[in-house]
N, C-alpha and C positions, 0 to 999 in steps of 0.2 A: 448280400449277393443280389437279391431281387431288385434293389434300387438301380443296379447297373443295366437291367434289361431294357430300360427305356431308350438307351443309346446303342442297342444291339446292332442296328443297321450300320452304324459308323464304326464301332469298336468290337463288334462281335459279342458272343456270349462268354461269360467267365467259366462256364462248365460245358464241355462238349456234349455232355449228356442231354443238354437242352437244345441241341440241334434237331430241327425237324427231320432233315435228311441224314440221320445218324449213320446210315450205311454207305453214304456217298463220300468217297475219298476227296472229290472236288470240293464238297461243302466243308469237309474237315480242313483242307488246306486254305480255303478262302477265309474261314474264321481265324485260323492261325495267322494268315497274312494281315488281316485287318488289325489284329491286336499288336502284331510286331511293328507295323507302321506307326502305331500310336505309342511305341515304347512300352507296351504292355507285354512283357516277355513271359509271363506265367499264365497258364490256363489249367483248369482242373478237368479230369475225367473222373467224376465222383470224388474220391479222396486221393487219386493219383495226380501228381503235378507234372505238367509238361512245361519244360523250360527251354527257351530259344536263346542262344548266345547272342547278346547285342553287339559284341565287339566294341563296346565303348563304356565309359563310366556312367552309371545311372545313380541318381541320388535316392536310392531306395534301401541302402544298407547302413543307415546312420543309427546311432544309439537311440534317437527319438523314434525311429521306425521299430526298433527292437522292443521298446517299451510299449509302443502302440499295439503290437501283436501279442504282447505278454498277457496270458490269462484270458484271451478273448475267444468266444465261440468260433469254431473252425470256419463257418461260412459267413460270419459277420463282416469280415473285411475282404478286400480283393485278394485273389490268389497270390501266394508268396511262399518262398522257402521258409520264412519264419513261422508261417501258419502251420506248415508240416512239422517243423521242429517243436513248436510250442504244443501242438495237439498231442504229439508223442510223449512229451514230457509231462503234460497235465494228466493224461490217462495213466501213465506209469505211476505217478505220485498218488492218484486217487484210487486206482485199482490194484496197485502194488504188483504189477506184472512187467515182463520184459518186452522191449520193442526193438525193431530194427528199421532203418531207412535205407532202401535200396536205390542207389544212384547209378544209372547206366546211360550209355550213349557212345557215339563215335568219338574218336580222338579229335579234340578241338571243340567239342560240344559244350564244355564247361563243367564236367563232372568234378574235377579237382577243386575248382573254385566253389562249387556248391557245397562240397564237404567242408571246406574252410569256413564258409559263411555260417554253416550250422554249428561248427565248433565255437566260432566267435560268439554266436547267439547264446549258447549255453554258458560261455565264460562270462558274459555280461549280465545275464538275467537270473542265473542260479544263485542261491545263497552261498556265502563264502566266509572263510576265516583266513587269518594270515598263513596258517599251516596249509589250508586247502588251496591257497593261491599258488603255492609251489607246484601242486598237482596240475592246476590249470595251465601254468606256464609250460610244464613238460608236455602236456597234451597238445598245446598249440605249437610248441617248437619241435615236436617230433615230425611235423610236416616238412619243414625245410630240409631236414636230414634225409628223410625218405625220398623227397623230390630230387635231392642232389644225386642219390645213388640209384633211383628207380625211374627218373623222368629224363626225357631227351627231346631235342627239337626234331620234329618230323615235318613232312610236307604240309600236313594239315594243322599242326599245332606246335608252337614254340616251347610249350611246357607239357608235353604229352606223357601221361602216366604209362609206363611200359610194364606194369604189373597190376594185378588185382589186389585190392586192399580191403580187409574187413577190420574195423576198429570197434571194440566194445568200450563204451564210456560207463564206468561204474559209479553209481550214486548211493549215498547212505539213506537212512530212513527219513532224513529231513529234506532230501532232494538235492543235496550238495554233491558235486563230483569229487570222488575220493581216489580214483585210479582209472587205469585203462589197460587194454590188451589188444595187440595187433596180430592179425594173420595175413600173410602175403601169399599170392597165387601167381604162378607161371611168369616169373620175371623173364623178360625177352633177352635171354643170354646171347642170341645170335647177333644182337646189336653191338656186343663188345668187339666182335671181330669183323663185322661188315655193316656198312650203312649205305643206303641208296643215295643217289645224287640229290643234294639239297637237304640232306638230313645230317644229324650229328650223333656222336656217341653219347653216353650218359653224362649229365652235367658235371659230375664230380671231377672228371678228368680235366676239363677246361678250367674249372674253378681252382683246382690245385695248381695248375701251371700259371694261371693269371694272377691269383691272389696269394699263393703260398709264399712264406717267408724265404728269403734268399738262403739262409742256413739250412732250412728244411729241404729245399730243392737240391742243394749241394749234397746233403746226406743221402738223398734218394737217387742221386745221379741223374736228375732231370734238368732240362732247359725250358725256358719260358715259351719258346716257340712251338706251338702244337704241330706245325708243318713237318717237324722232324720225327713224328711218330706215325707209323703206318696205320695204326688203329684209329687215328683221329683225322685223316685226310681224305678218306674214301668218298665222303659226301661233298667235299670241296666247299665247305662253309663253316670252317672252324670259328670264324668271327661272325657274330650275328648282331645287328644293330639294336634289336629289341631286348637283348639279354646282356646284363651287366655281371659278368662272371666274377669280377673282383669284389664287387659289393655283395654278391651272393655268397662268396667264400667267407666274408666276415660274419654274415648271418649264420652260416653253418657252424663256424667255429664257436660263436656265442651259444648256439643251440647245444653243441656238444658239452659245453661247460655246465649248462643248466640241466641237461639230461643225465649228468653224472658220469661222463666218460673220463677215465684216468688218462694221464699222459702216456702211460704204457699202451693202453688200448689204442690211442690215436697214432702212436708210433707204428704199431703193428698194422693198423688199418690203412694208413697212408703208404706203408711199405708194400702192402698187397696191391693198392691202386697203381703204384709206380712199377711193380713187377709185371703187371698186365701190360703196361705200355712197353716195357723192355721186351716182353715176350713177342709182341707184335713186330718188333724190329729185328728179330732173329731171321736170318736168311740161310737157306740150305742149298748145298751143291752136291752133285753126285760124284762119288769116288769111283775107282776102277772096278769095284765089285757091284756097283749099282746102288750102293747104300748112300743115304743122305748124311752129309757131314757139314760142319760149320767152319768155314775158312776164317771168318772174322770173329775173334773171341771177345770183342768189346762188350757185348751184352751179357756174356756168360757170367761175368763176375757178379752180375746182379740177379742171376738165376741160380738156384741150387744145383740142378742136374738136368741133363737131357738123356732120356732113357733109350729104349731098345732101337737097334738099327732098322730103319725103314727106308723105303724109297722116297724120293723127293716129295711126291704128291701126298703120300701118307704122312710124311714128316710135317708138312705144313698143316695137314688136317689134324694131326696129333697136337701140334702147337696151339692151334685155335681151340681144340677141344679142351686142353688144359686151361687156357685162358678163360673160356666160358665156365668151366667147372669151378675154377677158383672164384670167379666173380659171383656166380650164382650162389655158391655156398656161403661166401662172405656176406652177401646180402641177407641171407637167412640168419646168419650170426648177428648181423646188425639189428635186424628186427627183434631177435630174442633179447639182445642187450637193451634195446629201448623198452621192451616189455618189463624187464627187471626194474628199470627206473620208474615205469608207470604203475607198478604193482601197488595194490592198496595197502598202505602202511599206517593208515589213519584210523579206520574204524573196523567194525566186524565185516566178515565176508558175506553176511546174509543180506546184501542190498539188492538193488535192481540195476539193470543195464539198458542202455540204448545203443544198438549197434549201427555203425555206418558202413555200408558196403559200396565202395567205389570200384566198379567193375567195368572192364572193357565191353563195348557194345558189339553187336553182330558185325562181322567183317567180311566183305567180298572184294578181293583185290584181283589184279590181272593174273597173278600167280599166287595161289593159295597153298601154303605149306602146312606142315604139322602144327605150327603155332596157331594159324587161323582155324584149323580143325578143332583144337582144344578150346579156343575162344568161342567158336560157334556152338560147340557142345555145351559149354558153360551157359551160354545164353538160352539154349534150348531147354536146359534144366530149370533155369530161372523163369523162363516163360511158363513152363509147366507149373512151377510153384506159384507164380502170379495168378494164373487162371484158377488154380485149385483154391488158393486162399481167398480170392475175390468171390468165387462162388460160395465158399464156406461162409464168408462174412455176410453175403447177401442172404443165404439160407438162414443163418442164425438171427439176422435182424427180422426176417419175415416171421420166424417162429416166435421170437420175443414179442412181436407186435400182434400176434394172433392172426396173421394173414396166410392164406393157403399158398404153399410153395408150388410154383409151376416149373417143371424141369426145363432147363435152358439148353438148347442144342449149341454145341461149340466144337471146334476142332481140337481133339485131344492129341497132343503131340507126344504122348507116351510111346507111341509106336516108333517114333524117330529116336527117342532116348534109348529105347530097348535095342534098336539097331546098332547104336554106338556102344552101349555099356553092358548088354546082356552077357551073363557068364557063359563061356565056351562058344557062344554064337555071335557075340558082338564084335564090332570092328576092333576095339581095343584088345579083346582077348586074342583075336587072330593075329594082331600085330605083335603081342607078347610071344605067342608061339613061334612066329617067324624069327623074331630077334634072338630068342633064347634056345632054339632047337639046335642040335649038333649039325655040323656042316655049314656050308656057306649060304647065308640068306641074302637074296637080292631083292631089289624093288619090284621086279617083275614077278618073282615068286610070291611076294606078298599080294600083288594085285590078282594073280591067279587064284590064290587062296580065298580072297574076298569073293570073286566071281563064283567060286565053288560053293561057299557056305551061305552067302547072303544075296546071291544073284537073283533069286526070285522075289526079293523084297520090293514092295511097290515104291519105296523112297530111295532106292539105290540103282545106279545105272553106270555102266562103263561103255567104252566104245564098242566092245564086243557084244554087249547085251542090248545096245540102243537100236532104235529103228533107223532107217536110212536117213531121215531128215535130221534126227538128233545127232547121229554119228559124226556129222561134219564138224560139230562144235566141241568134240571130246577127243583129246589126244590119246595115243596108245598107253601112255603112262599115267593117265588121269582116271579118276572116278568121281561121280557126281552124286551128291545127297540132296534130296528134296526137303529142305528144312521148312519149319513153320513160316519163316520169313521169305522163303524163295529158294531157288536152286543155287548151289555153290559147287564149283568144280575144283577138286583138290589134286595136286600133283604128288604122286607117290614116290618121287625120286628124292633121295638125300635124307631128309630129316626123319622119314618113317623107318630108317634102319638104325641100328644101334652100334656105336663105336665104343668098344671097351678100352679103357686106358688106365695105366697105373697112376696112383695118386701119391702125393707127397705127405707121407704119414710122419716122417721124422723131421719135419721142418722146425727151425728155431723160432719161427713166427708163431706166437701163441694162438692167434686166430686160425691160422692154417691147420695147426694140430687139432683144434676144436672142431674144425669143419671136416677134416679127413681122418677118421678114426681107424686105428689098426684093426679093430674088431670087425670092420666091414670086409677086410681082406681075409680074415680068419673064418668068417661065417660061411657055412656050407649051404645055407638056404639060397634058393634061386633069387637073384636080385630082381627087384621090381623095375620095370621100364618107366621112363618118364611119363608115358601116357597113363599107366596104371597108378603111378603116384598122384598124378593130377586128378584122375577119376576118384581115388580114395579121398583126397583132400576136398574135392567138390562134394562128394557124398557127405562128408563130415560137416561142410558148410551148410548144406541143405538141412541136415538134422538140426543144426544150431538155429537156422532161420525158422524152421517149422515150430520150434518151441517158443517163438516170440510173435508179438503182434506186429503186422507189417505196415509200412508206409512206403510209397514209391515215388521216385523222381526220374522222369525220362528227359534226358538232355538232347537237344537237337542243334546241329550246326547249320546256320542259314545259307552259307555259301563257302566256297573253297578258298576265297581270297581274303578272308577275315575283314571284309568291308562292312562298316556299320550301315544299316538300312537296306542292304541288298538281300532280297528274298528269292532264292533259287528254287523254283517249284520242283524241278526234276530231282535235285539233290534231296530236298526235304521229303518228297514223296517216297524216295528210296529209303530214307531213315524211318518214316512213319510205318512203312511196311516191315522193316527189319526189327523195329522196336515193338511190334505187335500192338500198336496203339488202336488200330481199327478193330482188331479182335477183342481187345479189352473193352472198348467202347460198346461193341455189340453185346458182350456179356452183361455189361453194366446197365445197358438200356433194354435188355430183354424183359425186365420186369417193369419198374416204374422209373420215369425220368426224374421225378422230383419227390422228395420227402422232407417233411419239416415238422418240428414239434408243434402241438396245437397252440401253445401259448404264443410262439413266435408268429405263426400264421395268422392268428386272430389279431394280434397286436398290429400287424401291418395292414390287413385288409378289412378291419372291422367297419370302416367308414362306408363300405359298399352295401351294407345292410342296415336298415333303420332299427332292427331289433338289437343289433350289437353296437350301434353307435349312439352316444360317444363312449358308453361304458357297458360292459357285459358283466353281470354280477354272479352268474352261475358258473358251473364247471367249464373249462376251456373247450373240452371235447364237444359239449352240447352247443356252445357258441359257434364252433366251426361248422357243425352239422347244419345249424340254422343259417349260417352265412352262405354255404355252398348251395343249399337249396334255393335261397333267394337269388343267387347268381345264375343258377340254372345248370349246374354240373349234371351230366348224364351218368348213370350207374357204371357204365364201362370206363369212365374217365378217371375214376378215383376209387380208393379203398380207405377205410378208416381203421387204423390200428389202435392199440391200447394207449399210446402216447403220441402218435404221429399221424398226419394225413399223407397218403401216398397218391401222387398224381401221375397218371400213365403217360400222357402226351404233353410235350413242351408247348404246343399251341394252346392247350387249356390254361397253362400258367401264363403264357404271353397275353392271352385275352384278359385274364384277371389283372395282370400288371398294367395293361393299357387302360382298363376301366379305372383302376386305382389312380393312375396318373391324371385321367380326366377329372375324377372326383377331387383329387388333391388340388388340381388347378382351380376348380370351382370353389372349393373351400378356401383356397389361398387367395381368391379374389376379394373375399369379405375383409380379411385383415389387411389386404393390400389397399382397398378403398379406404378403410378406416385409418390406415397409416397415412394415406394421402390427405384425408381431412385434418388429421393432427399436424401433418407437415405444413399444410396451408395456414392453419391456425397459428402454428409456431412462427412461420414466416411473417404473417401479419403482425404478430406480437413483436418480433424483432424490428420490423419497420417502424412500428409505433415507438419502440424503445429508442431507436436511433433519433427519431424526431424529437422526442422528449429530452434526450441528452443534449442535442444541439440547442434546443430552446433554453435549457437550464444553464448551459455554458454561456450563452448570450446574456441570460439574466444575471449571472454572476459578474460578468464584465461590466454590466450597467446597474449593479445593485445600489450604488450610491446616488443614482439619479432619481428624480421624482417618479412616481408610479406611471408606467407607460407600457405599451404592448411588448416592448423588448424585455422588460424585467418583471412583468406582473406575475408570471408563473413561478419564477424563482422566489419572489417576495412571498407569494402565497405558501410556497413550500416551507420557506424559513419560518413563516408565522405558524404553519401547521406543526412543524417539528418542535418549535419552541413551546407552543401551547400543549402539545402532547407530553413534552418533558416536564412542563410546569405543573401539569396535572398530578404528577407523582411527587412533586416537591412543594406543594401549596401549604401554607401555615395551617396547623390544626387547631390553634387556640389564639386568643387575643394577646397572650404574653409572648408568642413566638414571633420574633421580629425578622426572621430570615426571609430571603426572597431570591429566587433564581436570577442570576445575572443575564440580562437580555442582550441579543445582538444590537449593534449600533442602530440599525434601521428600525428597531422595535422598542427603543428606550421610552418614547412618549407613550406608546400603547401599554408598555409594561408598568409605567408609573400609574397610569389610570387604572389598570387592572389591580395593582397593589392596593390602591385606595378603596376600590370596590370590594376587594377581598376583606380588608380590615373592617370596613363598614358592615359587611355581611356577617363577619365573625362577632362583631360587637352586638349587632342586632340579634343574632342567634343566641348569643350569651344572655342578652337582656331578656329575651323572651323566655328563656329557661329559668330565670330567677323567680322564686316564690315570694309572696308578701313578707314572710318571716325573714327570708334571706335578704330581701330588699332593705328591711329595717336594719338588719345587722350591718349590711354594707353602708347604709347611711350613717350609722353610728360609728363604724370603723373609719369612714371618711372624716368625720368630725374629730375623732381621736387622732388621726393622722395629721390633720391641720393644726392641732394643738400641741402634740407631743413629738412628732417625727423629728428626729435629730436633736432633741432637746433633753429628753429624760431617759435615764437608765431603765432597761426592762421593756422598752416599747417594742423592739423587734420580736421579743419572745411572746408578747401579748397579741400579736397580729392574728395568729392561727387559733387563739382561744376565743370561742364565741361569748358574747355578752348575754347574761341572764336577765329575765324580766324582774326577778327579785332574788335576794339571797337569804330570805327567811323561809322557815318551814310553814306548812299550811296552817298549823294551829296559831302561830304568831301572826300570820297574814290576816287572820280573821279580825284582829284588832285594828287593822288599818285597811278597811275595805275600799277606801277611795285613793289609796296610794298608787302612784305610777311606778315606784321603785322603792325598795327598802333593803338596807344592808346593815349588819352590825358594824359599830365603830367604837373607837376609844376617844373619849373627850378629855382634854386637859383643861382643868378650870384655871381661872385667872389668879387665884391665891395659892401659890406654891406649886402650881402646874401639876396638881394631883390627877392621876389617870382614873377615869371612871368609864365603865362599859355602858354604852348607850346604843340606841337604834337611830339610824338616820332614815327618815321616811320622806320621800319626795312625792308631792302631789302636783296637780296641774298648775297651781299658783304659788305654792310655798314649800319650804323645806322645814321639817320638824326634827328636833332632837328629843327623843322619847326615852323615858325610863319607866319600865313596867307599866305600859299603857298610859303613863302620865307625861304630858307634854312639858318638857323642861324649857324649850326655847323654840320660838317660831321665827322663821326668816322669810319675809315676803321677797319674791323674786324681783319685784319692782324696786325694792330698797337695796338690793345686793350691789355693793360697790365693786367687788372684785373677788377673784379666787387666786390664791397663790399656792405653789408647791415647789419643792426643791428639784434640782436636776438629778438627785440621787434616788436610789430605789428604796426609800424609807417609808413610804405610804403616808406622809404628813401632808395635809391640805388645810389651808387657812381661808375661811370664808369672811371677807371684809364686809362689815355692816356700818350704817351711818351712826353718827353720834346723836342719839336721842334717848329719851327716858325709857323707851321700851327695850332698847338693846343695851346690854351691860358691857359690851366689847366684842371684838372679833372672835369667831368660833374656831378653836383649834381641834382638829380631828385627825385620827390615824386610822386608815382603812386598808384592809388587805387587798381589795379590788379597786385600787385608786383610779386606774384608767377608765374602768367601767363607770364608777361613781361620778367622777368629774364630767365624763362625756354625757351621762344622763342628766346631770344637774345643768350643764350648759345648754343642752337641747331644750329642756323644759323651761329654763329661764330665758332661752334665746339670747345668751350673752357669752358666745364663744370668744369674743374679742377681749373679754375681761380677765381671761386666765393668763397668769404670768408664771413662768418657770424660772426660778431664781437660782443663783449659785452662791454658796458660802453662807449667806444669812438673809433674813428678811425682817422687816419691822411690822409689828402688829399692835393694835390698840387694846389695852387691858381694861380700861374703864374711862370714866369721864376725865379727859385731859391727860391721861396716862398712856405711855407706849412701852412696849417691851421688844426685846430682840431675840430672835431664834437663830441659833447657829447650827449649821449642818456640817458634819464631819464623818470620817470613817474610823473604825476601830476593830479590835479583835472580836467584840461582841456587840450586837445591836442593843441600844439603850437610849431612853429619853429621860432626862433629869434636869433639875435646876442647878446651874453652876453657882459657885461661890460669888460670882459677880452679879448674880441674879438673872442671868440669861438662861433661856430654855435651850438646852443642848440636845441635839438629835444625832445619835451615832449610828451609822450604817455599818453592817458587817463588811469587812474588807474581803475582796475577791468573792463576793457573793455569787453563787451559782444558780440561785433560785430567782425566778422572775415573778413579777406581780402583774395581774391583769387589771 
């Protein structure tokens, strides 16, 4: 709410309590006009809502709006019907107490629409089930039925409620609507028989004729033309452009089916409606005795009887009285029938209720009859209730907050209520006496009785009692009451007398029988007059309202012509007065204009005090106290309650709000400037991005050309992207031959980088090789050169490191100068007998040793060659020259043949002399003699001399073992 104060000069204040000139009617109207011109039709007076009819559709009643107001603090959002409805519902659910919403105003001010909107709000926002949906539908559809039978077109409103309605919506403990109950007050029965020019009878008559099925109308004896019925033509506007009677009839028929009316009920109900129309067409003539008779019997067959012989005037009066009585009691039956349908059949009866009271407003017409008297009496009582409950609520809030209560002077209209309703002395009691006393009562005798009993009352005056100036405005048959809303002159002729007539107790129509009971004729008790009945029902209503928490909606009609945007000051001033809005505002403003919880007040205005900005960490009450001292509130301007701050004058709040707006503007400049910096930075970045994109598009087009200004940026980007990607895909070792495929413009560079990478990997690898590892690699390289692809078992030997010796330390002592030593099996020349020996390699010679005894020495210089088979048999032949020192080639079998041959070749530096043979080889046995060695495979490894004298070497077939 506070946020809207900054625009108060243009759209006014949302709460009339915040008006500086709260006692000025002109200021009140000016604020109302400002808001109305901005389509702000709702304004608060505290918790009372003032609603001005816009006479046009406004987009403020959507489901989105309903959800917006749902569960929100009352003053957090702009004034709205939904805020009133939601506040009543939330308090009902949280405190488990009953509420009522009183909607009042003139005809055409929007009361009926307001009650519909509230019902729709509850239908949408309350929890529901499939079973409860039926209850909701009946609650909503009871409206079209009641409007059809209780609403009519008047000069002021095309859908004017001609009765007062109080509806209880019943809720279960979960807050879901489970039922309802309706009370009706003072249906305008006179409208049935008489309408002013420009007005219509109740809607149901026209709906039946316009929309009723042909068979139904035929059965009822009706024609579609409303001009043929006396009760429908007096206003001369049976057809109204803004009313679709045919469509409304369909809605009413659908509503009847939902509300659970039987076909028999509808048959009787429509029969009564038709009977009223037929009654209006009965015409009387005078016979020779002066009695009224009916010459034309066309209508009689549709009416059960015409009773006692009367003169013509009384006959017409009796006809109209019967029509009014039948319609009035039928309307009561209809309400009771709807109540039976709305009764809570879902849950327990111990729930809570929200009541909706849609009641006529204060009326002052050119001629004010008994009905205006009852209406204004009702408004007098409700005004008394409003003031009392407002004062009570104010006093309770003060006491709860620990603030001293200051008595508020106000006009107590109890004196006027007593004038009307006091036992034995009030106007209604006097009217009862005159109507029911023996003898003939007249309107003038009633007026004389009033002058006798209440003539000295300050709020009552007649022509006889008035001073000379006032007497001119009062007729001899009039009396004037000084109501809280102003003076009203009532005519005592006609409706203030009682016409007693016989009722139709034995009718075949079930509804008529229910409405007119025989017991009423048999009762010896003095019958109650209409005025007394109304007074009693009003007292009962007041008791109901007093037991509930109140909410108020005052509806105002802005002009008589139903024009959108037109604000008639004179008409609205009249309504403001009659609705008691100024009096209510004065009572509400007698104490403090503004009150707010500490937390909300501090949250909004904390920026005005350095001690509370940006965060206050103590209790909210202490923070508010520190804040208002810093702002400079004077002691008479505020009070601090237990949970709220109370500000007495609107100007104090306005000054605070204006200071807040200035501070908010200053604080808002910092982020605004910062947003400007960021925006400029972002704009600069976007400009740079556009230039870059253009440059790279140009570079892509010219990418295959030599490097030039048009493509240099694009080429650099491609290079960068490729290099960044290559970084994650570079080879990790010298054996990894993979390389990322380059773009065509980078192929040359990529090739150069690949070479550099390989060199770097090789260099890195070489630097990491130890001397021992280097020797191993050199030996393995020699082994590869000799045996790769030639001899079995080579692949398996690659990963097996070569040893410096294959002898134990004890044996190694015997050969201190050896470079390598390994056990071998030597096959001698005679018979090829196998003998275990050691092969010791030194720097210059190879020795075959047995038990530290040298059996044979082979100088490397004389070594002619080394032969081995391609099989994995471990045989090696060292070829020596033919001289006296050597007795023939040396045949050895070694388990580590690859290691031994490699060591021998490197020490002798004769790698090229090694031969790997297949099948067989020739070797020298002795002087001039040669032998043959045959290599084969078999089931078992074996070396033996064959029958033909050849040395045969058998290798195991499918050998899984490798030799190093």
